[in-house]
CHARMM-style PDB file with segment names, atoms N, HN, CA, C and O in Angstrom:
ATOM      1  N   UNK     1     -13.123   0.348  -0.541  1.00  0.00      PROA
ATOM      2  CA  UNK     1     -12.532  -0.646  -0.964  1.00  0.00      PROA
ATOM      3  C   UNK     1     -12.442  -1.771   0.156  1.00  0.00      PROA
ATOM      4  O   UNK     1     -12.241  -1.435   1.323  1.00  0.00      PROA
ATOM      5  N   UNK     2     -12.579  -3.003  -0.169  1.00  0.00      PROA
ATOM      6  HN  UNK     2     -12.743  -3.276  -1.117  1.00  0.00      PROA
ATOM      7  CA  UNK     2     -12.568  -4.247   0.833  1.00  0.00      PROA
ATOM      8  C   UNK     2     -11.031  -4.101   0.991  1.00  0.00      PROA
ATOM      9  O   UNK     2     -10.392  -3.564   0.086  1.00  0.00      PROA
ATOM     10  N   UNK     3     -10.372  -4.594   2.190  1.00  0.00      PROA
ATOM     11  HN  UNK     3     -10.891  -5.030   2.925  1.00  0.00      PROA
ATOM     12  CA  UNK     3      -8.959  -5.020   2.240  1.00  0.00      PROA
ATOM     13  C   UNK     3      -8.815  -6.189   1.796  1.00  0.00      PROA
ATOM     14  O   UNK     3      -9.535  -7.110   2.182  1.00  0.00      PROA
ATOM     15  N   UNK     4      -7.857  -6.342   0.908  1.00  0.00      PROA
ATOM     16  HN  UNK     4      -7.272  -5.594   0.594  1.00  0.00      PROA
ATOM     17  CA  UNK     4      -7.561  -7.650   0.416  1.00  0.00      PROA
ATOM     18  C   UNK     4      -6.150  -8.123   1.174  1.00  0.00      PROA
ATOM     19  O   UNK     4      -5.118  -7.452   1.150  1.00  0.00      PROA
ATOM     20  N   UNK     5      -6.311  -9.469   1.886  1.00  0.00      PROA
ATOM     21  HN  UNK     5      -7.149 -10.014   1.905  1.00  0.00      PROA
ATOM     22  CA  UNK     5      -5.225 -10.072   2.336  1.00  0.00      PROA
ATOM     23  C   UNK     5      -4.690 -11.253   1.465  1.00  0.00      PROA
ATOM     24  O   UNK     5      -5.379 -12.197   1.078  1.00  0.00      PROA
ATOM     25  N   UNK     6      -3.235 -11.046   1.189  1.00  0.00      PROA
ATOM     26  HN  UNK     6      -2.676 -10.279   1.504  1.00  0.00      PROA
ATOM     27  CA  UNK     6      -2.731 -11.794   0.149  1.00  0.00      PROA
ATOM     28  C   UNK     6      -2.117 -12.779   0.515  1.00  0.00      PROA
ATOM     29  O   UNK     6      -1.714 -13.586  -0.323  1.00  0.00      PROA
ATOM     30  N   UNK     7      -1.892 -12.960   1.875  1.00  0.00      PROA
ATOM     31  HN  UNK     7      -2.220 -12.305   2.556  1.00  0.00      PROA
ATOM     32  CA  UNK     7      -1.492 -14.049   2.466  1.00  0.00      PROA
ATOM     33  C   UNK     7      -2.342 -15.812   1.908  1.00  0.00      PROA
ATOM     34  O   UNK     7      -1.825 -16.886   1.599  1.00  0.00      PROA
ATOM     35  N   UNK     8      -3.455 -15.471   1.976  1.00  0.00      PROA
ATOM     36  HN  UNK     8      -3.875 -14.599   2.227  1.00  0.00      PROA
ATOM     37  CA  UNK     8      -4.406 -16.638   1.652  1.00  0.00      PROA
ATOM     38  C   UNK     8      -5.029 -16.258   0.149  1.00  0.00      PROA
ATOM     39  O   UNK     8      -5.809 -17.084  -0.326  1.00  0.00      PROA
ATOM     40  N   UNK     9      -4.753 -15.142  -0.574  1.00  0.00      PROA
ATOM     41  HN  UNK     9      -4.120 -14.471  -0.189  1.00  0.00      PROA
ATOM     42  CA  UNK     9      -5.220 -15.293  -1.523  1.00  0.00      PROA
ATOM     43  C   UNK     9      -4.890 -15.864  -2.912  1.00  0.00      PROA
ATOM     44  O   UNK     9      -3.703 -16.000  -3.211  1.00  0.00      PROA
ATOM     45  N   UNK    10      -5.840 -16.203  -3.766  1.00  0.00      PROA
ATOM     46  HN  UNK    10      -6.804 -16.093  -3.523  1.00  0.00      PROA
ATOM     47  CA  UNK    10      -5.446 -16.761  -4.987  1.00  0.00      PROA
ATOM     48  C   UNK    10      -4.481 -16.107  -5.847  1.00  0.00      PROA
ATOM     49  O   UNK    10      -4.131 -14.972  -5.524  1.00  0.00      PROA
ATOM     50  N   UNK    11      -3.940 -16.697  -7.005  1.00  0.00      PROA
ATOM     51  HN  UNK    11      -4.225 -17.619  -7.267  1.00  0.00      PROA
ATOM     52  CA  UNK    11      -3.168 -15.882  -7.854  1.00  0.00      PROA
ATOM     53  C   UNK    11      -4.169 -14.776  -8.470  1.00  0.00      PROA
ATOM     54  O   UNK    11      -3.843 -13.591  -8.522  1.00  0.00      PROA
ATOM     55  N   UNK    12      -5.403 -15.252  -8.930  1.00  0.00      PROA
ATOM     56  HN  UNK    12      -5.668 -16.215  -8.888  1.00  0.00      PROA
ATOM     57  CA  UNK    12      -6.092 -14.650  -9.594  1.00  0.00      PROA
ATOM     58  C   UNK    12      -6.595 -13.399  -8.937  1.00  0.00      PROA
ATOM     59  O   UNK    12      -6.752 -12.403  -9.644  1.00  0.00      PROA
ATOM     60  N   UNK    13      -6.874 -13.348  -7.605  1.00  0.00      PROA
ATOM     61  HN  UNK    13      -6.747 -14.156  -7.031  1.00  0.00      PROA
ATOM     62  CA  UNK    13      -7.147 -12.419  -6.838  1.00  0.00      PROA
ATOM     63  C   UNK    13      -6.016 -11.446  -6.544  1.00  0.00      PROA
ATOM     64  O   UNK    13      -6.296 -10.252  -6.437  1.00  0.00      PROA
ATOM     65  N   UNK    14      -4.738 -11.866  -6.403  1.00  0.00      PROA
ATOM     66  HN  UNK    14      -4.510 -12.836  -6.490  1.00  0.00      PROA
ATOM     67  CA  UNK    14      -3.869 -10.829  -6.478  1.00  0.00      PROA
ATOM     68  C   UNK    14      -3.649 -10.122  -7.669  1.00  0.00      PROA
ATOM     69  O   UNK    14      -3.386  -8.923  -7.577  1.00  0.00      PROA
ATOM     70  N   UNK    15      -3.719 -10.723  -8.913  1.00  0.00      PROA
ATOM     71  HN  UNK    15      -3.932 -11.697  -8.988  1.00  0.00      PROA
ATOM     72  CA  UNK    15      -3.633 -10.210 -10.278  1.00  0.00      PROA
ATOM     73  C   UNK    15      -4.520  -9.172 -10.361  1.00  0.00      PROA
ATOM     74  O   UNK    15      -4.096  -8.058 -10.668  1.00  0.00      PROA
ATOM     75  N   UNK    16      -5.836  -9.375 -10.109  1.00  0.00      PROA
ATOM     76  HN  UNK    16      -6.181 -10.280  -9.860  1.00  0.00      PROA
ATOM     77  CA  UNK    16      -6.965  -8.329 -10.054  1.00  0.00      PROA
ATOM     78  C   UNK    16      -6.794  -7.291  -9.602  1.00  0.00      PROA
ATOM     79  O   UNK    16      -7.010  -6.194 -10.117  1.00  0.00      PROA
ATOM     80  N   UNK    17      -6.190  -7.658  -8.099  1.00  0.00      PROA
ATOM     81  HN  UNK    17      -6.014  -8.549  -7.681  1.00  0.00      PROA
ATOM     82  CA  UNK    17      -6.154  -6.438  -7.178  1.00  0.00      PROA
ATOM     83  C   UNK    17      -5.121  -5.443  -7.769  1.00  0.00      PROA
ATOM     84  O   UNK    17      -5.430  -4.260  -7.917  1.00  0.00      PROA
ATOM     85  N   UNK    18      -3.627  -6.018  -8.181  1.00  0.00      PROA
ATOM     86  HN  UNK    18      -3.376  -6.979  -8.061  1.00  0.00      PROA
ATOM     87  CA  UNK    18      -2.709  -5.157  -8.865  1.00  0.00      PROA
ATOM     88  C   UNK    18      -3.042  -4.525 -10.022  1.00  0.00      PROA
ATOM     89  O   UNK    18      -2.480  -3.442 -10.187  1.00  0.00      PROA
ATOM     90  N   UNK    19      -3.790  -4.883 -10.868  1.00  0.00      PROA
ATOM     91  HN  UNK    19      -4.247  -5.763 -10.734  1.00  0.00      PROA
ATOM     92  CA  UNK    19      -4.227  -4.471 -12.223  1.00  0.00      PROA
ATOM     93  C   UNK    19      -5.066  -3.413 -12.095  1.00  0.00      PROA
ATOM     94  O   UNK    19      -4.942  -2.439 -12.837  1.00  0.00      PROA
ATOM     95  N   UNK    20      -6.021  -3.475 -11.139  1.00  0.00      PROA
ATOM     96  HN  UNK    20      -6.121  -4.266 -10.536  1.00  0.00      PROA
ATOM     97  CA  UNK    20      -6.850  -2.214 -10.731  1.00  0.00      PROA
ATOM     98  C   UNK    20      -6.121  -0.958 -10.307  1.00  0.00      PROA
ATOM     99  O   UNK    20      -6.736   0.108 -10.313  1.00  0.00      PROA
ATOM    100  N   UNK    21      -4.922  -1.007  -9.959  1.00  0.00      PROA
ATOM    101  HN  UNK    21      -4.422  -1.873  -9.954  1.00  0.00      PROA
ATOM    102  CA  UNK    21      -4.274   0.084  -9.549  1.00  0.00      PROA
ATOM    103  C   UNK    21      -4.161   1.177 -10.382  1.00  0.00      PROA
ATOM    104  O   UNK    21      -4.385   2.309  -9.954  1.00  0.00      PROA
ATOM    105  N   UNK    22      -3.844   0.971 -11.501  1.00  0.00      PROA
ATOM    106  HN  UNK    22      -3.662   0.051 -11.849  1.00  0.00      PROA
ATOM    107  CA  UNK    22      -3.512   1.972 -12.610  1.00  0.00      PROA
ATOM    108  C   UNK    22      -2.209   2.600 -12.409  1.00  0.00      PROA
ATOM    109  O   UNK    22      -1.968   3.332 -11.449  1.00  0.00      PROA
ATOM    110  N   UNK    23      -1.327   2.290 -13.376  1.00  0.00      PROA
ATOM    111  HN  UNK    23      -1.523   1.696 -14.156  1.00  0.00      PROA
ATOM    112  CA  UNK    23      -0.116   2.998 -13.368  1.00  0.00      PROA
ATOM    113  C   UNK    23       0.152   3.204 -14.539  1.00  0.00      PROA
ATOM    114  O   UNK    23      -0.580   2.905 -15.482  1.00  0.00      PROA
ATOM    115  N   UNK    24       1.653   3.947 -14.640  1.00  0.00      PROA
ATOM    116  HN  UNK    24       2.248   4.190 -13.874  1.00  0.00      PROA
ATOM    117  CA  UNK    24       2.033   4.198 -16.070  1.00  0.00      PROA
ATOM    118  C   UNK    24       3.296   3.638 -16.011  1.00  0.00      PROA
ATOM    119  O   UNK    24       4.141   3.623 -15.116  1.00  0.00      PROA
ATOM    120  N   UNK    25       3.265   3.071 -17.393  1.00  0.00      PROA
ATOM    121  HN  UNK    25       2.580   3.083 -18.121  1.00  0.00      PROA
ATOM    122  CA  UNK    25       4.436   1.985 -17.624  1.00  0.00      PROA
ATOM    123  C   UNK    25       5.141   2.839 -18.835  1.00  0.00      PROA
ATOM    124  O   UNK    25       4.465   3.292 -19.759  1.00  0.00      PROA
ATOM    125  N   UNK    26       6.638   3.027 -18.743  1.00  0.00      PROA
ATOM    126  HN  UNK    26       7.187   2.659 -17.993  1.00  0.00      PROA
ATOM    127  CA  UNK    26       7.390   2.981 -19.804  1.00  0.00      PROA
ATOM    128  C   UNK    26       8.520   2.150 -20.122  1.00  0.00      PROA
ATOM    129  O   UNK    26       9.384   1.915 -19.276  1.00  0.00      PROA
ATOM    130  N   UNK    27       8.562   1.731 -21.192  1.00  0.00      PROA
ATOM    131  HN  UNK    27       7.861   1.922 -21.878  1.00  0.00      PROA
ATOM    132  CA  UNK    27       9.332   0.833 -21.789  1.00  0.00      PROA
ATOM    133  C   UNK    27      10.482   1.605 -22.577  1.00  0.00      PROA
ATOM    134  O   UNK    27      10.230   2.306 -23.557  1.00  0.00      PROA
ATOM    135  N   UNK    28      11.950   1.390 -21.995  1.00  0.00      PROA
ATOM    136  HN  UNK    28      12.154   0.820 -21.199  1.00  0.00      PROA
ATOM    137  CA  UNK    28      12.928   1.582 -22.926  1.00  0.00      PROA
ATOM    138  C   UNK    28      13.716   0.369 -23.194  1.00  0.00      PROA
ATOM    139  O   UNK    28      13.237  -0.735 -22.936  1.00  0.00      PROA
ATOM    140  N   UNK    29      15.023   0.514 -23.750  1.00  0.00      PROA
ATOM    141  HN  UNK    29      15.412   1.411 -23.960  1.00  0.00      PROA
ATOM    142  CA  UNK    29      15.600  -0.653 -24.558  1.00  0.00      PROA
ATOM    143  C   UNK    29      15.880  -1.593 -22.918  1.00  0.00      PROA
ATOM    144  O   UNK    29      15.450  -2.731 -22.729  1.00  0.00      PROA
ATOM    145  N   UNK    30      16.601  -0.866 -21.996  1.00  0.00      PROA
ATOM    146  HN  UNK    30      16.950   0.058 -22.149  1.00  0.00      PROA
ATOM    147  CA  UNK    30      16.862  -1.621 -20.639  1.00  0.00      PROA
ATOM    148  C   UNK    30      16.144  -2.076 -19.659  1.00  0.00      PROA
ATOM    149  O   UNK    30      16.183  -3.104 -18.984  1.00  0.00      PROA
ATOM    150  N   UNK    31      15.208  -0.777 -19.692  1.00  0.00      PROA
ATOM    151  HN  UNK    31      15.176   0.059 -20.241  1.00  0.00      PROA
ATOM    152  CA  UNK    31      14.144  -0.903 -18.327  1.00  0.00      PROA
ATOM    153  C   UNK    31      12.893  -0.912 -18.699  1.00  0.00      PROA
ATOM    154  O   UNK    31      12.569  -0.519 -19.820  1.00  0.00      PROA
ATOM    155  N   UNK    32      11.930  -1.407 -17.725  1.00  0.00      PROA
ATOM    156  HN  UNK    32      12.193  -1.727 -16.814  1.00  0.00      PROA
ATOM    157  CA  UNK    32      10.586  -1.209 -17.772  1.00  0.00      PROA
ATOM    158  C   UNK    32      10.146  -0.328 -16.461  1.00  0.00      PROA
ATOM    159  O   UNK    32      10.177  -0.941 -15.394  1.00  0.00      PROA
ATOM    160  N   UNK    33       9.823   0.767 -16.434  1.00  0.00      PROA
ATOM    161  HN  UNK    33       9.799   1.265 -17.301  1.00  0.00      PROA
ATOM    162  CA  UNK    33       9.228   1.657 -15.538  1.00  0.00      PROA
ATOM    163  C   UNK    33       7.918   1.399 -15.203  1.00  0.00      PROA
ATOM    164  O   UNK    33       7.109   1.229 -16.115  1.00  0.00      PROA
ATOM    165  N   UNK    34       7.516   1.332 -13.878  1.00  0.00      PROA
ATOM    166  HN  UNK    34       8.173   1.471 -13.138  1.00  0.00      PROA
ATOM    167  CA  UNK    34       6.285   1.434 -13.566  1.00  0.00      PROA
ATOM    168  C   UNK    34       6.122   2.519 -12.201  1.00  0.00      PROA
ATOM    169  O   UNK    34       6.506   2.335 -11.046  1.00  0.00      PROA
ATOM    170  N   UNK    35       5.485   3.576 -12.727  1.00  0.00      PROA
ATOM    171  HN  UNK    35       5.173   3.725 -13.665  1.00  0.00      PROA
ATOM    172  CA  UNK    35       4.692   4.747 -11.845  1.00  0.00      PROA
ATOM    173  C   UNK    35       3.531   4.387 -11.332  1.00  0.00      PROA
ATOM    174  O   UNK    35       2.584   4.241 -12.105  1.00  0.00      PROA
ATOM    175  N   UNK    36       3.360   4.168  -9.931  1.00  0.00      PROA
ATOM    176  HN  UNK    36       4.130   4.286  -9.303  1.00  0.00      PROA
ATOM    177  CA  UNK    36       1.998   4.192  -9.543  1.00  0.00      PROA
ATOM    178  C   UNK    36       1.857   5.530  -8.592  1.00  0.00      PROA
ATOM    179  O   UNK    36       2.815   6.174  -8.165  1.00  0.00      PROA
ATOM    180  N   UNK    37       0.723   5.763  -8.394  1.00  0.00      PROA
ATOM    181  HN  UNK    37      -0.055   5.240  -8.741  1.00  0.00      PROA
ATOM    182  CA  UNK    37       0.258   6.932  -7.214  1.00  0.00      PROA
ATOM    183  C   UNK    37       0.999   6.789  -5.803  1.00  0.00      PROA
ATOM    184  O   UNK    37       1.167   5.724  -5.209  1.00  0.00      PROA
ATOM    185  N   UNK    38       1.374   7.948  -5.410  1.00  0.00      PROA
ATOM    186  HN  UNK    38       1.237   8.813  -5.893  1.00  0.00      PROA
ATOM    187  CA  UNK    38       1.819   8.050  -4.151  1.00  0.00      PROA
ATOM    188  C   UNK    38       0.785   7.260  -3.083  1.00  0.00      PROA
ATOM    189  O   UNK    38       1.289   6.509  -2.248  1.00  0.00      PROA
ATOM    190  N   UNK    39      -0.617   7.442  -3.128  1.00  0.00      PROA
ATOM    191  HN  UNK    39      -1.026   8.053  -3.806  1.00  0.00      PROA
ATOM    192  CA  UNK    39      -1.557   7.174  -2.709  1.00  0.00      PROA
ATOM    193  C   UNK    39      -1.850   5.401  -2.878  1.00  0.00      PROA
ATOM    194  O   UNK    39      -2.952   4.926  -2.605  1.00  0.00      PROA
ATOM    195  N   UNK    40      -0.985   4.767  -3.239  1.00  0.00      PROA
ATOM    196  HN  UNK    40      -0.089   5.153  -3.460  1.00  0.00      PROA
ATOM    197  CA  UNK    40      -1.275   3.483  -3.647  1.00  0.00      PROA
ATOM    198  C   UNK    40      -1.561   2.381  -2.512  1.00  0.00      PROA
ATOM    199  O   UNK    40      -0.610   2.185  -1.755  1.00  0.00      PROA
ATOM    200  N   UNK    41      -2.659   1.677  -2.292  1.00  0.00      PROA
ATOM    201  HN  UNK    41      -3.431   1.837  -2.906  1.00  0.00      PROA
ATOM    202  CA  UNK    41      -2.849   1.036  -1.057  1.00  0.00      PROA
ATOM    203  C   UNK    41      -2.061  -0.059  -0.883  1.00  0.00      PROA
ATOM    204  O   UNK    41      -2.169  -0.722   0.149  1.00  0.00      PROA
ATOM    205  N   UNK    42      -1.143  -0.401  -1.893  1.00  0.00      PROA
ATOM    206  HN  UNK    42      -1.056   0.137  -2.731  1.00  0.00      PROA
ATOM    207  CA  UNK    42      -0.290  -1.732  -1.662  1.00  0.00      PROA
ATOM    208  C   UNK    42       1.188  -1.274  -1.722  1.00  0.00      PROA
ATOM    209  O   UNK    42       2.090  -2.051  -2.034  1.00  0.00      PROA
ATOM    210  N   UNK    43       1.374  -0.096  -1.436  1.00  0.00      PROA
ATOM    211  HN  UNK    43       0.642   0.536  -1.182  1.00  0.00      PROA
ATOM    212  CA  UNK    43       2.744   0.367  -1.381  1.00  0.00      PROA
ATOM    213  C   UNK    43       3.749  -0.768  -0.699  1.00  0.00      PROA
ATOM    214  O   UNK    43       4.540  -1.391  -1.406  1.00  0.00      PROA
ATOM    215  N   UNK    44       3.674  -0.938   0.430  1.00  0.00      PROA
ATOM    216  HN  UNK    44       3.032  -0.432   1.005  1.00  0.00      PROA
ATOM    217  CA  UNK    44       4.386  -1.859   1.330  1.00  0.00      PROA
ATOM    218  C   UNK    44       4.430  -3.167   0.775  1.00  0.00      PROA
ATOM    219  O   UNK    44       5.531  -3.701   0.906  1.00  0.00      PROA
ATOM    220  N   UNK    45       3.447  -3.935   0.117  1.00  0.00      PROA
ATOM    221  HN  UNK    45       2.553  -3.501   0.011  1.00  0.00      PROA
ATOM    222  CA  UNK    45       3.695  -5.193  -0.785  1.00  0.00      PROA
ATOM    223  C   UNK    45       4.310  -5.150  -1.772  1.00  0.00      PROA
ATOM    224  O   UNK    45       5.038  -6.122  -1.975  1.00  0.00      PROA
ATOM    225  N   UNK    46       4.300  -4.166  -2.689  1.00  0.00      PROA
ATOM    226  HN  UNK    46       3.709  -3.377  -2.524  1.00  0.00      PROA
ATOM    227  CA  UNK    46       5.051  -3.748  -3.927  1.00  0.00      PROA
ATOM    228  C   UNK    46       6.443  -3.484  -3.490  1.00  0.00      PROA
ATOM    229  O   UNK    46       7.371  -3.997  -4.115  1.00  0.00      PROA
ATOM    230  N   UNK    47       6.655  -2.732  -2.477  1.00  0.00      PROA
ATOM    231  HN  UNK    47       5.901  -2.315  -1.969  1.00  0.00      PROA
ATOM    232  CA  UNK    47       8.110  -2.526  -2.039  1.00  0.00      PROA
ATOM    233  C   UNK    47       8.956  -3.956  -1.642  1.00  0.00      PROA
ATOM    234  O   UNK    47      10.173  -4.037  -1.808  1.00  0.00      PROA
ATOM    235  N   UNK    48       8.217  -4.957  -1.150  1.00  0.00      PROA
ATOM    236  HN  UNK    48       7.228  -4.891  -1.014  1.00  0.00      PROA
ATOM    237  CA  UNK    48       8.607  -6.154  -0.856  1.00  0.00      PROA
ATOM    238  C   UNK    48       9.082  -6.727  -1.894  1.00  0.00      PROA
ATOM    239  O   UNK    48      10.254  -7.082  -2.020  1.00  0.00      PROA
ATOM    240  N   UNK    49       7.848  -6.908  -3.032  1.00  0.00      PROA
ATOM    241  HN  UNK    49       6.896  -6.620  -2.929  1.00  0.00      PROA
ATOM    242  CA  UNK    49       8.105  -7.540  -3.930  1.00  0.00      PROA
ATOM    243  C   UNK    49       9.384  -7.090  -5.085  1.00  0.00      PROA
ATOM    244  O   UNK    49       9.991  -7.802  -5.886  1.00  0.00      PROA
ATOM    245  N   UNK    50       9.474  -5.919  -4.856  1.00  0.00      PROA
ATOM    246  HN  UNK    50       8.980  -5.341  -4.205  1.00  0.00      PROA
ATOM    247  CA  UNK    50      10.455  -5.259  -5.502  1.00  0.00      PROA
ATOM    248  C   UNK    50      11.991  -5.459  -5.089  1.00  0.00      PROA
ATOM    249  O   UNK    50      12.953  -5.462  -5.857  1.00  0.00      PROA
ATOM    250  N   UNK    51      11.999  -5.610  -3.824  1.00  0.00      PROA
ATOM    251  HN  UNK    51      11.218  -5.608  -3.199  1.00  0.00      PROA
ATOM    252  CA  UNK    51      13.189  -5.927  -3.087  1.00  0.00      PROA
ATOM    253  C   UNK    51      13.692  -7.471  -3.468  1.00  0.00      PROA
ATOM    254  O   UNK    51      14.734  -7.768  -4.051  1.00  0.00      PROA
ATOM    255  N   UNK    52      12.683  -8.345  -2.986  1.00  0.00      PROA
ATOM    256  HN  UNK    52      11.836  -8.103  -2.512  1.00  0.00      PROA
ATOM    257  CA  UNK    52      12.868  -9.762  -3.580  1.00  0.00      PROA
ATOM    258  C   UNK    52      13.114 -10.012  -4.842  1.00  0.00      PROA
ATOM    259  O   UNK    52      13.839 -10.984  -5.056  1.00  0.00      PROA
ATOM    260  N   UNK    53      12.609  -9.250  -6.000  1.00  0.00      PROA
ATOM    261  HN  UNK    53      12.019  -8.461  -5.826  1.00  0.00      PROA
ATOM    262  CA  UNK    53      13.326  -9.562  -7.509  1.00  0.00      PROA
ATOM    263  C   UNK    53      14.482  -9.056  -7.623  1.00  0.00      PROA
ATOM    264  O   UNK    53      15.258  -9.488  -8.476  1.00  0.00      PROA
ATOM    265  N   UNK    54      14.873  -7.885  -6.655  1.00  0.00      PROA
ATOM    266  HN  UNK    54      14.243  -7.534  -5.962  1.00  0.00      PROA
ATOM    267  CA  UNK    54      16.350  -7.250  -7.107  1.00  0.00      PROA
ATOM    268  C   UNK    54      17.381  -8.358  -6.281  1.00  0.00      PROA
ATOM    269  O   UNK    54      18.589  -8.502  -6.469  1.00  0.00      PROA
ATOM    270  N   UNK    55      16.679  -8.943  -5.501  1.00  0.00      PROA
ATOM    271  HN  UNK    55      15.697  -8.826  -5.348  1.00  0.00      PROA
ATOM    272  CA  UNK    55      17.811 -10.008  -4.836  1.00  0.00      PROA
ATOM    273  C   UNK    55      17.991 -11.324  -5.613  1.00  0.00      PROA
ATOM    274  O   UNK    55      19.011 -12.003  -5.491  1.00  0.00      PROA
ATOM    275  N   UNK    56      16.961 -11.663  -6.419  1.00  0.00      PROA
ATOM    276  HN  UNK    56      16.133 -11.111  -6.518  1.00  0.00      PROA
ATOM    277  CA  UNK    56      17.057 -12.644  -7.659  1.00  0.00      PROA
ATOM    278  C   UNK    56      18.024 -12.357  -8.447  1.00  0.00      PROA
ATOM    279  O   UNK    56      18.996 -13.110  -8.505  1.00  0.00      PROA
ATOM    280  N   UNK    57      17.929 -10.890  -9.424  1.00  0.00      PROA
ATOM    281  HN  UNK    57      17.139 -10.279  -9.377  1.00  0.00      PROA
ATOM    282  CA  UNK    57      18.836 -10.653 -10.402  1.00  0.00      PROA
ATOM    283  C   UNK    57      20.179 -10.454  -9.611  1.00  0.00      PROA
ATOM    284  O   UNK    57      21.156 -10.564 -10.352  1.00  0.00      PROA
ATOM    285  N   UNK    58      20.464 -10.203  -8.368  1.00  0.00      PROA
ATOM    286  HN  UNK    58      19.670 -10.114  -7.766  1.00  0.00      PROA
ATOM    287  CA  UNK    58      21.720  -9.767  -7.778  1.00  0.00      PROA
ATOM    288  C   UNK    58      22.331 -11.183  -7.770  1.00  0.00      PROA
ATOM    289  O   UNK    58      23.498 -11.300  -8.143  1.00  0.00      PROA
ATOM    290  N   UNK    59      21.640 -12.259  -7.377  1.00  0.00      PROA
ATOM    291  HN  UNK    59      20.692 -12.163  -7.074  1.00  0.00      PROA
ATOM    292  CA  UNK    59      22.515 -13.393  -6.930  1.00  0.00      PROA
ATOM    293  C   UNK    59      22.570 -14.502  -8.081  1.00  0.00      PROA
ATOM    294  O   UNK    59      22.675 -15.708  -7.858  1.00  0.00      PROA
ATOM    295  N   UNK    60      22.480 -13.894  -9.384  1.00  0.00      PROA
ATOM    296  HN  UNK    60      22.395 -12.915  -9.565  1.00  0.00      PROA
ATOM    297  CA  UNK    60      22.747 -14.384 -10.673  1.00  0.00      PROA
ATOM    298  C   UNK    60      21.628 -14.786 -11.508  1.00  0.00      PROA
ATOM    299  OT1 UNK    60      21.830 -15.219 -12.643  1.00  0.00      PROA
TER     300      UNK     60
END
């Protein structure tokens, strides 16, 4: 797979890269859980995105 640099990527490129991961999504009343494989090539990027989303929800 070609390494994708997200810093200069378009929204379409990012969306397609993340959609191609394949994940199990579980929806409950209060949560949406997304389970990805431990070998996911974008783990670090997804972790940063999760931290930033959590910071938004914590601030109000």
